[in-house]
Every structure is written in C-alpha cells, then in structure tokens.
MIFI-701092 format. One record per residue (C-alpha): residue number from 1; residue in three letters; z, y, x. Coordinates in nm, 3 decimals. Example, Ala and Ser with C-alpha at 12.3 -4.5 7.8 and 13.67 -1.06 7.14 Angstrom:
BEGIN
(1,ALA,(0.780,-0.450,1.230))
(2,SER,(0.714,-0.106,1.367))
This chain:
BEGIN
(1,MET,(6.365,-1.782,5.118))
(2,ALA,(6.331,-1.730,4.778))
(3,SER,(6.009,-1.890,4.593))
(4,THR,(5.742,-1.664,4.472))
(5,TYR,(5.464,-1.645,4.215))
(6,THR,(5.096,-1.627,4.235))
(7,THR,(4.955,-1.297,4.067))
(8,ARG,(4.694,-1.438,3.860))
(9,VAL,(4.856,-1.728,3.645))
(10,GLY,(5.206,-1.710,3.799))
(11,LEU,(5.245,-2.071,3.979))
(12,GLU,(5.559,-2.103,4.189))
(13,LYS,(5.517,-2.101,4.577))
(14,GLN,(5.815,-2.255,4.728))
(15,GLY,(6.014,-2.060,5.009))
(16,ASP,(6.039,-2.246,5.349))
(17,GLY,(6.330,-2.475,5.323))
(18,GLU,(6.399,-2.419,4.943))
(19,ASN,(6.510,-2.675,4.710))
(20,ALA,(6.590,-2.928,4.950))
(21,ASN,(6.550,-3.305,4.786))
(22,THR,(6.367,-3.168,4.466))
(23,TRP,(6.074,-2.956,4.594))
(24,GLY,(5.864,-3.222,4.418))
(25,LEU,(5.975,-3.196,4.100))
(26,VAL,(5.901,-2.801,4.160))
(27,LEU,(5.579,-2.893,4.271))
(28,ASN,(5.509,-3.124,3.967))
(29,GLU,(5.620,-2.897,3.698))
(30,ASN,(5.609,-2.508,3.797))
(31,VAL,(5.282,-2.568,3.971))
(32,ILE,(5.069,-2.900,3.908))
(33,ASP,(5.172,-2.882,3.530))
(34,LEU,(5.059,-2.514,3.533))
(35,VAL,(4.745,-2.550,3.660))
(36,ASP,(4.684,-2.825,3.396))
(37,GLU,(4.735,-2.573,3.174))
(38,ALA,(4.552,-2.274,3.320))
(39,VAL,(4.257,-2.453,3.369))
(40,ALA,(4.249,-2.675,3.066))
(41,GLY,(4.525,-2.570,2.809))
(42,TYR,(4.404,-2.506,2.440))
(43,GLU,(4.660,-2.296,2.244))
(44,ALA,(4.652,-2.215,1.878))
(45,ILE,(4.824,-1.892,1.814))
(46,SER,(4.869,-1.776,1.396))
(47,LEU,(4.816,-1.368,1.363))
(48,ALA,(4.907,-1.416,1.010))
(49,GLY,(5.223,-1.198,1.098))
(50,GLY,(5.043,-0.948,1.273))
(51,GLY,(4.925,-0.807,1.601))
(52,LEU,(5.119,-0.958,1.879))
(53,THR,(5.176,-0.987,2.307))
(54,LEU,(5.114,-1.343,2.479))
(55,THR,(5.417,-1.464,2.649))
(56,ASN,(5.370,-1.418,3.014))
(57,THR,(5.637,-1.605,3.209))
(58,ASP,(5.622,-1.701,3.570))
(59,GLY,(5.675,-2.047,3.674))
(60,VAL,(5.679,-2.200,3.300))
(61,THR,(5.449,-2.273,3.068))
(62,ASN,(5.327,-1.951,2.823))
(63,GLN,(5.061,-1.872,2.625))
(64,ALA,(4.869,-1.644,2.823))
(65,ARG,(4.818,-1.913,3.096))
(66,ASN,(4.597,-2.128,2.842))
(67,PHE,(4.222,-2.119,2.925))
(68,GLY,(4.175,-2.156,2.547))
(69,LEU,(4.318,-1.958,2.279))
(70,LYS,(4.226,-2.031,1.920))
(71,PHE,(4.352,-1.730,1.679))
(72,THR,(4.444,-1.840,1.308))
(73,GLY,(4.616,-1.761,1.032))
(74,ALA,(4.553,-1.508,0.692))
(75,LEU,(4.506,-1.127,0.872))
(76,PRO,(4.723,-0.894,0.689))
(77,ALA,(4.558,-0.625,0.857))
(78,ASP,(4.317,-0.528,1.163))
(79,THR,(4.516,-0.701,1.430))
(80,THR,(4.547,-0.624,1.848))
(81,VAL,(4.634,-0.927,2.068))
(82,VAL,(4.749,-0.816,2.396))
(83,VAL,(4.708,-1.047,2.743))
(84,PRO,(4.835,-0.994,3.090))
(85,ALA,(4.688,-0.693,3.286))
(86,LYS,(4.595,-0.933,3.523))
(87,GLU,(4.241,-1.136,3.635))
(88,LYS,(4.170,-1.436,3.365))
(89,ILE,(3.887,-1.551,3.227))
(90,TYR,(3.973,-1.697,2.869))
(91,TYR,(3.785,-1.891,2.614))
(92,VAL,(3.838,-1.735,2.253))
(93,HIS,(3.765,-1.869,1.918))
(94,ASN,(3.831,-1.676,1.594))
(95,SER,(3.958,-1.908,1.321))
(96,THR,(4.144,-1.657,1.069))
(97,THR,(4.058,-1.542,0.721))
(98,GLU,(4.024,-1.231,0.526))
(99,ASN,(3.821,-0.955,0.580))
(100,TYR,(3.967,-0.788,0.911))
(101,ASN,(3.889,-0.735,1.261))
(102,VAL,(4.121,-0.898,1.582))
(103,PHE,(4.103,-0.721,1.860))
(104,LEU,(4.182,-0.841,2.248))
(105,LYS,(4.310,-0.605,2.514))
(106,PRO,(4.498,-0.631,2.839))
(107,ALA,(4.850,-0.447,2.843))
(108,GLY,(4.746,-0.106,2.930))
(109,GLY,(4.429,-0.142,2.883))
(110,THR,(4.117,-0.073,2.677))
(111,ALA,(4.069,-0.311,2.364))
(112,VAL,(3.783,-0.517,2.272))
(113,THR,(3.660,-0.667,1.894))
(114,VAL,(3.683,-1.028,1.903))
(115,VAL,(3.378,-1.205,1.703))
(116,GLU,(3.409,-1.277,1.333))
(117,ALA,(3.585,-1.559,1.195))
(118,GLY,(3.375,-1.897,1.270))
(119,ARG,(3.258,-1.797,1.604))
(120,SER,(3.361,-1.822,1.958))
(121,MET,(3.339,-1.601,2.278))
(122,ILE,(3.423,-1.606,2.645))
(123,ALA,(3.645,-1.287,2.760))
(124,ALA,(3.715,-1.188,3.118))
(125,VAL,(3.988,-0.984,3.225))
(126,ASP,(3.968,-0.735,3.569))
(127,GLY,(4.306,-0.617,3.499))
(128,THR,(4.200,-0.319,3.281))
(129,ASN,(3.883,-0.382,3.088))
(130,ILE,(3.760,-0.721,2.903))
(131,ASN,(3.369,-0.847,2.960))
(132,LEU,(3.254,-1.054,2.652))
(133,LEU,(3.010,-1.366,2.649))
(134,GLU,(2.946,-1.406,2.295))
(135,SER,(2.811,-1.728,2.107))
(136,THR,(2.482,-1.711,1.901))
(137,ASP,(2.499,-1.576,1.565))
(138,PRO,(2.317,-1.860,1.349))
(139,ALA,(2.263,-1.556,1.090))
(140,ILE,(2.035,-1.422,1.340))
(141,PHE,(1.921,-1.708,1.586))
(142,ALA,(1.756,-1.990,1.473))
(143,THR,(1.821,-2.336,1.548))
(144,LYS,(1.518,-2.561,1.732))
(145,ALA,(1.500,-2.763,1.400))
(146,GLU,(1.485,-2.451,1.206))
(147,VAL,(1.180,-2.330,1.460))
(148,GLN,(1.017,-2.627,1.406))
(149,ALA,(1.041,-2.616,1.021))
(150,LEU,(0.865,-2.304,1.024))
(151,SER,(0.607,-2.383,1.254))
(152,ALA,(0.526,-2.634,1.020))
(153,THR,(0.554,-2.410,0.718))
(154,LEU,(0.291,-2.151,0.862))
(155,ALA,(0.053,-2.421,0.986))
(156,THR,(0.065,-2.531,0.604))
(157,SER,(-0.005,-2.162,0.475))
(158,ILE,(-0.279,-2.092,0.704))
(159,ASN,(-0.466,-2.429,0.650))
(160,ASN,(-0.448,-2.352,0.273))
(161,SER,(-0.530,-1.988,0.374))
(162,ASN,(-0.853,-2.099,0.522))
(163,THR,(-0.915,-2.381,0.231))
(164,ALA,(-0.878,-2.028,-0.037))
(165,ILE,(-1.066,-1.798,0.185))
(166,ALA,(-1.366,-2.049,0.179))
(167,THR,(-1.331,-2.128,-0.191))
(168,LEU,(-1.355,-1.756,-0.262))
(169,SER,(-1.669,-1.705,-0.013))
(170,ALA,(-1.837,-1.975,-0.281))
(171,THR,(-1.695,-1.832,-0.562))
(172,MET,(-1.852,-1.483,-0.438))
(173,ALA,(-2.186,-1.656,-0.331))
(174,THR,(-2.230,-1.777,-0.679))
(175,SER,(-2.119,-1.488,-0.869))
(176,ILE,(-2.365,-1.271,-0.668))
(177,ASN,(-2.678,-1.533,-0.738))
(178,ASN,(-2.569,-1.553,-1.088))
(179,SER,(-2.611,-1.176,-1.106))
(180,ASN,(-2.919,-1.142,-0.967))
(181,THR,(-3.052,-1.400,-1.215))
(182,ALA,(-2.904,-1.211,-1.494))
(183,ILE,(-3.065,-0.866,-1.356))
(184,ALA,(-3.407,-1.049,-1.351))
(185,LEU,(-3.337,-1.152,-1.712))
(186,VAL,(-3.233,-0.795,-1.786))
(187,SER,(-3.560,-0.655,-1.683))
(188,SER,(-3.788,-0.943,-1.815))
(189,THR,(-3.626,-0.887,-2.162))
(190,LEU,(-3.658,-0.494,-2.147))
(191,GLU,(-4.033,-0.531,-2.014))
(192,THR,(-4.078,-0.750,-2.316))
(193,ARG,(-3.903,-0.496,-2.552))
(194,ILE,(-4.097,-0.187,-2.445))
(195,ALA,(-4.408,-0.400,-2.458))
(196,THR,(-4.349,-0.450,-2.794))
(197,VAL,(-4.244,-0.113,-2.929))
(198,SER,(-4.523,0.039,-2.738))
(199,SER,(-4.790,-0.181,-2.953))
(200,THR,(-4.594,-0.111,-3.255))
(201,MET,(-4.633,0.257,-3.170))
(202,ALA,(-4.979,0.217,-3.099))
(203,THR,(-5.079,0.025,-3.440))
(204,SER,(-4.854,0.272,-3.617))
(205,VAL,(-5.076,0.576,-3.518))
(206,ASN,(-5.397,0.407,-3.546))
(207,ASN,(-5.272,0.324,-3.890))
(208,LEU,(-5.230,0.680,-3.936))
(209,LYS,(-5.536,0.842,-3.771))
(210,THR,(-5.702,0.607,-4.048))
(211,GLY,(-5.545,0.778,-4.333))
(212,ILE,(-5.696,1.132,-4.206))
(213,THR,(-6.047,1.090,-4.245))
(214,GLY,(-6.324,1.397,-4.234))
(215,GLY,(-6.065,1.620,-4.307))
(216,THR,(-5.947,1.434,-4.595))
(217,ILE,(-5.573,1.265,-4.676))
(218,VAL,(-5.698,0.939,-4.866))
(219,ALA,(-5.538,0.917,-5.186))
(220,ALA,(-5.452,0.563,-5.163))
(221,THR,(-5.203,0.632,-4.812))
(222,ALA,(-5.038,0.929,-4.963))
(223,THR,(-4.721,0.889,-5.173))
(224,ASN,(-4.797,1.099,-5.538))
(225,ALA,(-5.153,1.181,-5.404))
(226,THR,(-5.267,1.204,-5.762))
(227,ASN,(-5.140,1.509,-5.810))
(228,ALA,(-5.278,1.687,-5.532))
(229,VAL,(-5.546,1.992,-5.578))
(230,ASN,(-5.856,1.996,-5.378))
(231,ALA,(-5.817,2.179,-5.027))
(232,THR,(-6.139,2.386,-5.090))
(233,SER,(-5.954,2.615,-5.279))
(234,ALA,(-5.709,2.667,-5.012))
(235,THR,(-5.752,3.029,-4.802))
(236,ASN,(-5.586,2.909,-4.487))
(237,ALA,(-5.355,2.641,-4.368))
(238,THR,(-5.037,2.875,-4.431))
(239,ASN,(-5.193,3.006,-4.754))
(240,PHE,(-5.284,2.683,-4.956))
(241,ALA,(-5.427,2.734,-5.282))
(242,GLY,(-5.251,3.056,-5.332))
(243,ASN,(-4.928,2.933,-5.221))
(244,ASN,(-4.702,2.904,-4.883))
(245,SER,(-4.651,2.592,-4.715))
(246,ALA,(-4.299,2.583,-4.850))
(247,TYR,(-4.463,2.549,-5.189))
(248,TYR,(-4.623,2.216,-5.120))
(249,THR,(-4.254,2.083,-4.989))
(250,ASN,(-4.227,1.944,-5.352))
(251,ALA,(-4.466,1.663,-5.435))
(252,GLY,(-4.466,1.771,-5.793))
(253,ASN,(-4.673,2.095,-5.726))
(254,LEU,(-4.977,1.935,-5.577))
(255,ASN,(-5.270,1.812,-5.777))
(256,ALA,(-5.489,1.529,-5.719))
(257,GLY,(-5.781,1.632,-5.497))
(258,THR,(-5.857,1.618,-5.092))
(259,LEU,(-5.750,1.855,-4.822))
(260,LEU,(-6.011,1.980,-4.586))
(261,ALA,(-5.959,1.924,-4.183))
(262,ALA,(-5.966,2.284,-4.179))
(263,ARG,(-5.662,2.326,-4.386))
(264,LEU,(-5.488,2.080,-4.112))
(265,SER,(-5.427,2.306,-3.821))
(266,GLY,(-5.123,2.387,-3.676))
(267,ASP,(-4.797,2.187,-3.677))
(268,TYR,(-4.653,1.997,-3.977))
(269,SER,(-4.352,1.809,-4.013))
(270,ILE,(-4.390,1.492,-4.239))
(271,ASN,(-4.079,1.367,-4.439))
(272,ASN,(-4.102,1.058,-4.576))
(273,THR,(-3.878,0.828,-4.778))
(274,GLY,(-4.132,0.575,-4.882))
(275,THR,(-4.387,0.395,-4.703))
(276,LEU,(-4.687,0.523,-4.452))
(277,ASP,(-5.006,0.304,-4.437))
(278,GLY,(-4.794,0.036,-4.603))
(279,PHE,(-4.518,0.055,-4.366))
(280,ASN,(-4.168,0.121,-4.428))
(281,ALA,(-3.944,0.368,-4.197))
(282,SER,(-3.784,0.037,-4.063))
(283,ASP,(-4.075,-0.073,-3.934))
(284,PHE,(-4.073,0.197,-3.664))
(285,LEU,(-3.853,0.157,-3.368))
(286,ARG,(-3.637,0.463,-3.308))
(287,VAL,(-3.320,0.622,-3.155))
(288,THR,(-3.031,0.598,-3.419))
(289,GLU,(-2.745,0.724,-3.195))
(290,GLU,(-2.731,0.837,-2.841))
(291,SER,(-2.474,0.999,-2.569))
(292,LEU,(-2.660,1.122,-2.265))
(293,SER,(-2.375,1.143,-2.004))
(294,ASN,(-2.212,0.965,-1.691))
(295,ASP,(-2.085,0.690,-1.951))
(296,GLY,(-2.294,0.684,-2.235))
(297,TYR,(-2.511,0.483,-2.468))
(298,ILE,(-2.856,0.462,-2.652))
(299,GLU,(-2.850,0.249,-2.996))
(300,PHE,(-3.201,0.165,-3.150))
(301,SER,(-3.273,0.119,-3.536))
(302,ASN,(-3.283,-0.259,-3.472))
(303,GLY,(-2.940,-0.255,-3.352))
(304,LEU,(-2.977,-0.291,-2.972))
(305,ILE,(-2.712,-0.092,-2.749))
(306,ILE,(-2.801,-0.022,-2.417))
(307,GLN,(-2.473,0.153,-2.239))
(308,TRP,(-2.428,0.252,-1.889))
(309,GLY,(-2.105,0.414,-1.674))
(310,ARG,(-1.938,0.470,-1.371))
(311,GLU,(-1.588,0.311,-1.289))
(312,THR,(-1.339,0.370,-1.015))
(313,LEU,(-1.199,-0.020,-0.956))
(314,ALA,(-0.929,-0.143,-0.686))
(315,ALA,(-0.992,-0.451,-0.432))
(316,THR,(-0.808,-0.673,-0.718))
(317,SER,(-0.805,-0.877,-1.018))
(318,GLY,(-0.722,-0.751,-1.352))
(319,GLU,(-0.922,-0.450,-1.356))
(320,SER,(-1.100,-0.332,-1.686))
(321,ILE,(-1.379,-0.126,-1.802))
(322,ILE,(-1.396,-0.004,-2.218))
(323,TRP,(-1.756,0.043,-2.353))
(324,PRO,(-1.832,0.406,-2.465))
(325,LYS,(-1.937,0.283,-2.763))
(326,ALA,(-1.785,-0.075,-2.913))
(327,PHE,(-2.049,-0.352,-2.965))
(328,VAL,(-2.052,-0.585,-3.300))
(329,SER,(-2.038,-0.906,-3.080))
(330,THR,(-1.988,-0.996,-2.740))
(331,PRO,(-2.279,-0.813,-2.506))
(332,PHE,(-2.558,-1.026,-2.375))
(333,ILE,(-2.534,-0.923,-2.057))
(334,SER,(-2.342,-0.685,-1.824))
(335,PHE,(-2.321,-0.650,-1.443))
(336,GLY,(-2.217,-0.373,-1.212))
(337,VAL,(-2.204,-0.290,-0.804))
(338,GLU,(-2.049,-0.027,-0.612))
(339,ILE,(-2.242,0.227,-0.533))
(340,GLY,(-2.155,0.263,-0.166))
(341,ASP,(-2.287,-0.090,-0.083))
(342,PRO,(-2.669,-0.072,-0.088))
(343,ASP,(-2.664,-0.450,-0.046))
(344,ALA,(-2.493,-0.513,-0.368))
(345,THR,(-2.224,-0.759,-0.212))
(346,ALA,(-1.930,-0.592,-0.368))
(347,ASN,(-2.008,-0.707,-0.715))
(348,ILE,(-1.804,-0.680,-1.045))
(349,THR,(-1.740,-1.077,-1.104))
(350,GLY,(-1.502,-1.307,-1.312))
(351,GLY,(-1.289,-1.171,-1.606))
(352,THR,(-1.391,-1.147,-1.994))
(353,ARG,(-1.645,-0.962,-2.184))
(354,SER,(-1.608,-0.875,-2.540))
(355,ALA,(-1.720,-0.637,-2.806))
(356,SER,(-1.495,-0.395,-2.673))
(357,GLY,(-1.494,-0.386,-2.300))
(358,TRP,(-1.470,-0.608,-1.985))
(359,THR,(-1.140,-0.739,-1.874))
(360,GLY,(-0.971,-0.929,-1.588))
(361,ILE,(-1.240,-0.788,-1.334))
(362,ASN,(-1.256,-0.910,-1.005))
(363,THR,(-1.404,-0.706,-0.719))
(364,ALA,(-1.466,-0.759,-0.343))
(365,GLY,(-1.364,-0.446,-0.266))
(366,SER,(-1.226,-0.081,-0.421))
(367,GLY,(-1.472,0.214,-0.486))
(368,LEU,(-1.695,0.364,-0.761))
(369,PHE,(-1.880,0.088,-0.942))
(370,HIS,(-2.203,0.180,-1.151))
(371,TRP,(-2.244,-0.105,-1.446))
(372,ILE,(-2.506,-0.155,-1.753))
(373,ALA,(-2.427,-0.365,-2.062))
(374,ILE,(-2.686,-0.478,-2.325))
(375,GLY,(-2.639,-0.584,-2.664))
(376,VAL,(-2.578,-0.574,-3.027))
C-alpha cells in the first residue's frame, strides 16, 4: 500500500508493509523533521523580484510549511504572496523596504494586507479566508514607560497650575485693594478741590457785591471808570444818557460818574480782560474745554482734566484704552470696573498708564468696563 500525506502540512503516512528496513529513515526525514519545520520553522523570503507562490511539496521541506515567514527585499510594486488553500497558522514579519503594500492570500481565496514594514502579525488561514492578529503600532499605542513619563509630566503641570492660580488670586486681591484705596483717594481729592473752588467763587461773588453799593459802581473797582457819566441823566436802563446799551460796550464813550441802581435792572454781560475787584481772570476756576459724551472729558482752567469712558475688553492680557484727550503727563489715577459686576471683582488691573492711554491691561473677565482717569 502506497504512502499518503496529511492534508494540512503534508507529512508522509507510510502504507502498511511499505519501506521495509527503511521506514525509520522515512519517519525521521519525512515526518519528524517536517513537524519540526511546521512548528518552529522561520524562513526569510525575498520579494525583491515581485509576487510569488510559496512552495508546497508534500513529504519534503518547503516554504509554506514553516511557522514563521519573514518577507525581505526592496519591493518593486504592490506585491502578493500566495499560500496554500489549507488550514494553517503563520507568524508574518514585514522587513521589506520601499513604500508599497504586501498582500497575503490563500490560493483562490481573498487577499489581506500585510502590516507595514517593521511590524508583525499572526495570519490564520481557513482554506479560503485569512484572519489577522496584528502587533501594536508604536505610533498609536504608548509603552508603559511613556505612560509613566506622561503621568509625571501631568502631575507637574497640575502642581504648577495650582501655584499659578494661587499667585493670580493673591495678585487680584492686591489689585482690588489698591483700586479701592485709589478710589477713596480720588474721592477725597475731588472733595478738597470742589471745596476750594466753592470757597474761591464765594469770595469772588462777595467781592463783586462789595463793588456795587447803593446802585452805584464804585469808580475804584471799574476799569476806566473815570470816563463814566452820572447815571441820573439816563432815562432807563435800556436807554442810558440818551444812548442804548450798545453804545456803552466801548469804555471810551463813558464819562466819570456813578450809575443808579435803577439803571442796573435786567441782564448784562460783562467782558473783562483786566481785573475785577483786584482779581485776574485766571484767579477764577472755569471749564476751558469739554466733550460731554459716553467717552468724554472736562478740562479746567488750572489744567486739571477728568476723563471717563466705556470700553469692551476681553478676558486676557494686552488690552488697551486710549484717552479721549491726551494728558500732558501720566495721569494721577485711573481705574475701571465691569458694568455687569456690581461687587467690582472684575477690575481692570496691571498694564502701563501713559499720557496717551492705558496699555497691557489685565481683566478677570470679558465685558463692558467703565473707567475714569484724572490728571493734567
């Protein structure tokens, strides 16, 4: 009876009575050695010449029987390797070069794509199809050492963030306290200046009243009063001494004398470029320039400028505010709060104040901010 072969890896099964006196050699070479090849064989196969079909001769050593297949060589194009259409498990390692694909398929079956160069896989053939178990991709999956290193980095970053948050909270608390102190200082300064202006105006009004006694303008307090005529010759306040009020806008038309109180009824405009009761025009605090709008200012005759405005700022550093009117020098004080934050926790802080504006601003939150700046 003739020998037959196993269906999967082609091992020789000797027939009864066959190979007398030589059956042991056949067993060793055609069975035991080939089992060794099927279980632990690892063969390097070059694909530099293109696609190929693995050798598969029964009873002798062949490529397809090996457990491990290592594909090598520079691929000329996409390349297909054909294995027998038999049940078999392969370990496959791709060690080829060039940017092409390697395909593995059972004869007459469906091809699968071999992993990219440098990686390995397990291919289980059922006779028609191939199921794959691929090695992990180091570009996708991290190693234990990489995970530990990343964990340490994250822990350090979290600790640094907590420290930064604590520092920022302390800085914000200090800025809020400084702003509250600045507001109190501005309020005190404004009260003092208003009181001074009120006192000066009261003194000036009293001096003006003193200069008008019994319906008569005292000659000593009037510019060119020696040219005035006696008011008794006037018919009424509108028509004075035969002339209407326009006549007397020129001091040269007045002769020395006094004006009765009866002639001073009605409204009069006084244009004085000299002195009034010994005071120059510069002695009286007055508004010299103003812009009364949402972003505006008031400038006084002593050089003091009070400015205000509204500005939408983002919750970041580096925001800016430009004063409606440039100061001569850096303002005494400037501050701002978010209109939607009645507790004033979203103050404008930091930055650099200059005669032209406020740059490099920090805010605790984005929104519409109201601000005030005072200086000269």
